[in-house]
C-alpha positions as CSV (number, residue, x, y, z in Angstrom):
1,M,0.0,0.1,0.2
2,A,1.1,3.5,-0.5
3,F,3.0,5.5,1.3
4,G,1.4,7.6,3.8
5,F,-0.6,5.0,5.8
6,V,-0.3,4.1,9.3
7,S,-1.9,1.0,11.3
8,I,-4.1,1.8,14.0
9,P,-4.9,-1.1,16.2
10,L,-9.2,-1.7,15.5
11,D,-9.8,-1.1,18.9
12,E,-8.7,2.2,18.9
13,A,-10.1,2.7,15.2
14,R,-13.4,2.0,16.6
15,A,-13.5,5.6,18.4
16,G,-10.9,7.4,16.7
17,L,-12.4,7.2,13.0
18,D,-15.8,6.4,14.3
19,L,-16.2,3.0,13.1
20,D,-19.2,2.1,15.2
21,A,-21.4,4.8,13.9
22,H,-19.7,4.0,10.2
23,F,-21.3,0.2,10.6
24,A,-23.9,1.0,13.0
25,D,-26.8,-0.5,10.6
26,R,-24.3,-3.4,9.2
27,T,-22.1,-6.5,11.0
28,T,-19.2,-6.0,9.2
29,L,-16.8,-5.6,11.8
30,D,-17.9,-8.2,13.8
31,D,-17.9,-10.3,11.0
32,I,-14.0,-9.5,10.0
33,V,-13.2,-10.1,13.9
34,V,-14.9,-13.1,13.5
35,A,-12.7,-14.9,10.0
36,A,-9.9,-12.9,11.5
37,P,-7.0,-15.8,13.0
38,R,-5.9,-13.4,15.2
39,P,-8.4,-11.0,16.0
40,S,-6.4,-9.3,18.8
41,L,-3.9,-8.2,16.4
42,L,-6.2,-6.6,13.7
43,V,-5.6,-3.1,12.7
44,V,-6.7,-0.3,10.2
45,R,-5.0,0.9,7.5
46,Y,-5.4,4.8,7.7
47,S,-4.7,8.0,5.8
48,G,-5.1,11.2,7.1
49,N,-5.0,13.0,3.6
50,H,-5.3,12.3,0.0
51,A,-3.4,8.6,-1.2
52,V,-1.7,8.0,-3.9
53,S,-1.1,4.0,-5.0
54,A,-0.2,1.5,-7.6
55,G,-0.9,-2.2,-8.2
56,D,-4.3,-3.9,-7.8
57,L,-5.2,-4.1,-4.0
58,D,-6.6,-7.4,-3.3
59,M,-9.0,-7.1,-0.3
60,D,-9.6,-10.8,-0.2
61,G,-6.3,-11.7,1.7
62,L,-6.5,-8.7,4.0
63,V,-8.3,-9.9,7.1
64,T,-5.8,-12.8,7.1
65,A,-2.8,-10.8,7.0
66,S,-4.9,-8.9,10.0
67,V,-6.1,-5.7,8.3
68,A,-9.5,-5.3,9.0
69,G,-10.1,-2.3,6.4
70,V,-8.4,0.7,4.8
71,V,-9.8,3.9,5.6
72,V,-9.0,7.2,3.6
73,D,-9.9,10.5,4.8
74,G,-9.5,12.1,1.6
75,D,-9.4,11.1,-2.3
76,L,-8.0,7.7,-2.7
77,E,-6.5,7.1,-6.2
78,L,-5.3,3.8,-7.2
79,F,-3.7,3.1,-10.3
80,G,-5.1,-0.5,-10.5
81,A,-7.9,-2.6,-9.6
82,I,-9.7,-3.3,-6.0
83,L,-11.0,-6.5,-6.0
84,N,-13.0,-8.7,-3.8
85,R,-13.6,-11.9,-6.3
86,R,-14.1,-14.9,-3.4
87,A,-17.1,-16.0,-2.2
88,E,-16.1,-17.7,0.4
89,A,-13.3,-15.5,2.1
90,Q,-14.2,-12.3,4.4
91,P,-12.7,-9.3,2.7
92,A,-11.3,-6.1,4.6
93,F,-13.6,-3.0,4.7
94,L,-12.6,0.1,2.4
95,W,-14.0,4.0,3.5
96,V,-12.9,6.5,1.4
97,R,-14.1,9.8,2.8
98,G,-13.4,11.6,-0.1
99,S,-13.4,10.3,-3.8
100,L,-12.1,7.3,-5.2
101,H,-10.4,6.8,-8.4
102,C,-9.4,3.2,-9.9
103,R,-8.8,0.9,-12.9
104,A,-11.7,-1.2,-11.2
105,L,-13.9,-1.7,-8.3
106,V,-15.3,-5.3,-7.9
107,L,-17.3,-6.7,-5.2
108,R,-18.5,-9.7,-3.7
109,R,-18.9,-9.5,0.0
110,M,-17.0,-6.6,0.5
111,D,-18.3,-3.3,2.5
112,V,-17.2,-0.2,0.2
113,V,-18.5,3.3,1.6
114,V,-17.2,6.8,-0.9
115,D,-18.6,9.7,0.6
116,R,-18.3,12.1,-2.6
117,N,-17.8,10.1,-6.4
118,L,-16.2,7.0,-8.0
119,T,-14.9,7.1,-11.4
120,A,-13.8,3.4,-12.9
121,G,-13.4,1.7,-15.8
122,L,-15.5,-1.0,-14.3
123,V,-17.9,-1.1,-11.1
124,V,-19.1,-4.6,-10.2
125,A,-21.2,-5.1,-7.3
126,N,-22.1,-8.7,-7.5
127,G,-23.7,-11.0,-4.7
128,E,-26.2,-10.4,-1.6
129,D,-23.6,-10.1,1.1
130,C,-21.6,-7.2,-0.5
131,H,-22.9,-3.1,0.3
132,L,-21.9,-0.5,-2.2
133,A,-22.5,3.1,-1.2
134,I,-21.7,6.2,-3.2
135,G,-22.7,9.8,-1.7
136,G,-21.7,11.2,-5.1
137,D,-21.6,10.5,-8.9
138,V,-20.7,7.4,-10.7
139,H,-18.7,8.0,-13.6
140,A,-17.8,4.4,-15.3
141,D,-17.3,2.8,-18.4
142,R,-19.7,0.1,-17.0
143,M,-21.7,-0.7,-14.0
144,I,-23.1,-3.9,-13.3
145,V,-25.4,-4.3,-10.1
146,D,-26.9,-7.9,-9.9
147,D,-27.4,-11.1,-7.7
148,G,-29.2,-9.1,-4.9
149,A,-26.1,-6.6,-4.0
150,V,-27.0,-4.0,-1.8
151,A,-26.0,-0.7,-3.4
152,S,-26.8,3.1,-3.1
153,V,-25.4,5.8,-5.5
154,G,-26.9,9.4,-3.8
155,G,-25.7,11.4,-7.2
156,R,-25.7,10.7,-11.2
157,V,-24.7,7.7,-12.6
158,A,-22.6,8.2,-16.0
159,A,-22.3,4.5,-17.1
160,K,-23.4,1.5,-19.5
161,G,-24.6,-1.3,-17.5
162,W,-27.5,-2.5,-15.3
163,N,-29.2,-3.1,-12.3
164,G,-30.6,-6.4,-11.3
165,S,-30.9,-6.2,-8.0
166,A,-34.2,-5.4,-5.8
167,A,-31.9,-4.5,-2.7
168,A,-30.0,-1.7,-5.1
169,R,-31.0,2.0,-5.3
170,V,-28.7,2.8,-8.5
171,A,-30.5,4.6,-11.8
172,L,-29.1,1.5,-14.4
173,R,-31.7,-0.1,-16.7
174,R,-33.3,-3.4,-15.3
175,S,-31.5,-6.5,-16.6
176,R,-29.9,-9.7,-15.6
177,W,-26.7,-11.5,-16.7
178,A,-28.3,-13.8,-18.7
179,D,-29.7,-11.1,-20.8
180,E,-26.5,-9.9,-21.2
181,V,-24.5,-12.0,-22.1
182,R,-23.6,-12.5,-26.0
183,P,-25.4,-15.2,-27.7
184,E,-22.8,-17.0,-29.2
185,L,-21.0,-17.3,-25.7
186,R,-24.2,-18.1,-24.0
187,K,-23.2,-22.0,-23.8
188,A,-19.5,-21.0,-22.2
189,F,-21.2,-18.9,-19.4
190,L,-24.8,-19.8,-18.2
191,G,-27.2,-22.8,-18.7
192,P,-30.1,-23.9,-21.2
193,D,-32.4,-22.2,-18.3
194,G,-30.2,-18.8,-18.6
195,A,-29.0,-20.1,-15.1
196,L,-24.7,-19.3,-14.7
197,A,-23.4,-22.6,-15.6
198,C,-19.9,-21.6,-14.4
199,T,-18.3,-23.6,-11.4
200,G,-17.8,-20.1,-9.9
201,G,-21.2,-18.8,-10.5
202,S,-20.0,-14.9,-11.8
203,L,-16.7,-15.3,-11.2
204,E,-15.6,-16.1,-14.8
205,L,-17.6,-13.6,-16.4
206,V,-16.4,-11.0,-13.9
207,Q,-12.9,-12.3,-14.7
208,A,-13.5,-12.0,-18.7
209,L,-14.5,-8.0,-18.4
210,L,-11.2,-7.6,-16.1
211,D,-9.3,-9.3,-18.9
212,G,-11.2,-7.1,-21.4
213,R,-13.2,-9.5,-23.5
214,D,-16.1,-8.7,-25.2
215,I,-18.3,-10.8,-23.8
216,L,-21.5,-8.4,-23.4
217,R,-24.0,-7.5,-25.9
218,P,-24.3,-3.9,-27.2
219,E,-26.3,-1.4,-25.1
220,P,-29.9,-1.4,-26.0
């Protein structure tokens, strides 16, 4: 992670960074403590100003490395992707108190809050255990909200994509994965009834998008 971050013990961060109030309606911190191999060693990585970093940020492995989450008091500019792809892993949380700029943001069961705006090439919130809250606008090449994801955008959404989750307040057209995959690729990803056929659920679809593959039909 970028220089300028400090590690704060989770117990201190609860009060000092107002985490208990931030997660008042969610069990995120409790879930992380239960999943951590050494709960007493959990820390929060904190930047008191704007932060710039390079490389992908794999949120799936942070809790096992005793990092409960990341808090940035200003903007976070990441020259890479923020990734939570494993449904079986408890990921760390992310709270950006300014705006977030990154190549991609992928959530499977992660808790992400951005107080201001989000700018990314690809945004995917996919899974009923994830929570995405953007206080301002979203500017993205494509935004996909599906599979029961809890998501909200307080401002404008300037992106192609769709919202297939009844638990999301995101101003995108209604659709679902089964209706978006190109017809010639349906057999590779979907069963005859339109259900996801690949063993990792939507994981293979998301990875294909991250790899830049043209797997989705043109926007209507």
